N, C-alpha and C positions, 0 to 999 in steps of 0.2 A: 729317313729321307730318301727319295728315289734316285737312280742314275738314269739319267736322259739323255737320247741321243736323237736328234732332229734332222731333216732333210727339207732343205728350200732350193727355191730358184738360186743358182750357184752366182748370179751375177749380183742378185739382193743381198745374198749372205756376203760376200765379199765387202760391199758397200757399207752395209749394217756394222759389220764387225771393223772396220777399217775409221767409221765416222762414230762408232759408239751410240749406234741408234738405239734409244731405248724401247721404243714402241714397233714390235714387230708385224703387228697384224695387218698392214698395208703391204705385205708382201705379195707379189705377181703369183696367179693362179698357176698350179703345176699343172702339166700335160695331162690330158685325159689318159694317155698310154702309161705315163708313170703311175697315176692312181690305180688304174687297173692293174699293172704289176704288184703294187703293194698289197692291194686286197687278195689276188691270187696267191701270191708267196704266203700272205698269213694264213691263208685257208690250207693251204698245202702243208703248211707248219703246223697244224693241227690249233689253230686259234679259232675263236667262235664268238660271233656277235655279242656285245656285252648288252644287256638292257638298260634302255634310256627311260627315265623317268618323263611319261608325257607331260606331265605340268611343266618340267624343266625345258624341255623342247618348244613348247608353247610359249614359254617366257621368252627364250632365245630368239625364236622367230619375230615374235611380237616387238622385239627390240632390232628388228633388222639384222641379227646375226644367225648365219647358218651354222648350228652346232656340229661337231665331229661325228663321223662314224666311229664307234668304239668297236675294238675287238680284244681279247686276251686269251692266253694260255694259261694254265695254271694244272701243272703235273709233278711227280715226283723228280722229275729232272730239270724243269722250266717255270718260271714265274714272268710273264711279261707283259704289259699294257700297252695297246696301241691306239692311237687316236689320230684318225684321217681327216686333215681339215682341209678346205679347197685350196689352200696356200702352203700347206707344211704337213708333215707326218714326224709324228713323235713316238717314240718309243720309250716305254718308262719300267723299269725293274725295280720293283720296290723290295724292301728288305726280306731278307728269307735265308735259309739254309743252302739255295741253290741260286743265289743272286751271283755269285760267280759265273757259273756256268750261263747264267740268263744273260749278263753284260757280253760275254764272250758271242753267244748267238746272236743279240742284238747288234753289237759293232759287225759281225760278220755279214748278217742280211742287208743292214743300212748301207754298208759300202758298196754292196753288190748293187742295189738298186742306184745307188748315186753313179757308179759307173756306167751301168746299163743304160741310165737315162739323163745323163748330165747334170746331175743335181749337185748342190752343196751339199757337204755333211757337217754337222756341227756336234763335237761331243764336247762339253763345257768342261767336265769332269778332268779329263785329259788334257783339256787345252788345244784340243785338235780342231781346225779347221780347213776344210779341204774343198777348194772353189774351182777348182782345176780338174779336168777328168781324172779320175783315180784308176 
């Protein structure tokens, strides 16, 4: 089981949590500046773009769904997957011998991005939801 931390539009996240919304796919599109920062921060921290199966991408697009841009870092110190959707950012830490360090890293950079761009921060494992400026 992975450890996941997500970023959403802060107002949407607050409403989704308070109303118990089950389907979050209708979240508002995140600002281009936030998306650019996410990708730049990932690349600065040695993430590389993860290869995508062209057939899967074609299928998603045929269904009217824009697939995520995927990145990953896997080293002796960190193992993290990153999915950048148009309306959310999801950091996932798979089980490994570096999971504790990876979770700390993910929380740190996700909180940094939330603060810089006024995004909502969601860590369901810790029960933490931040929808105000952090």
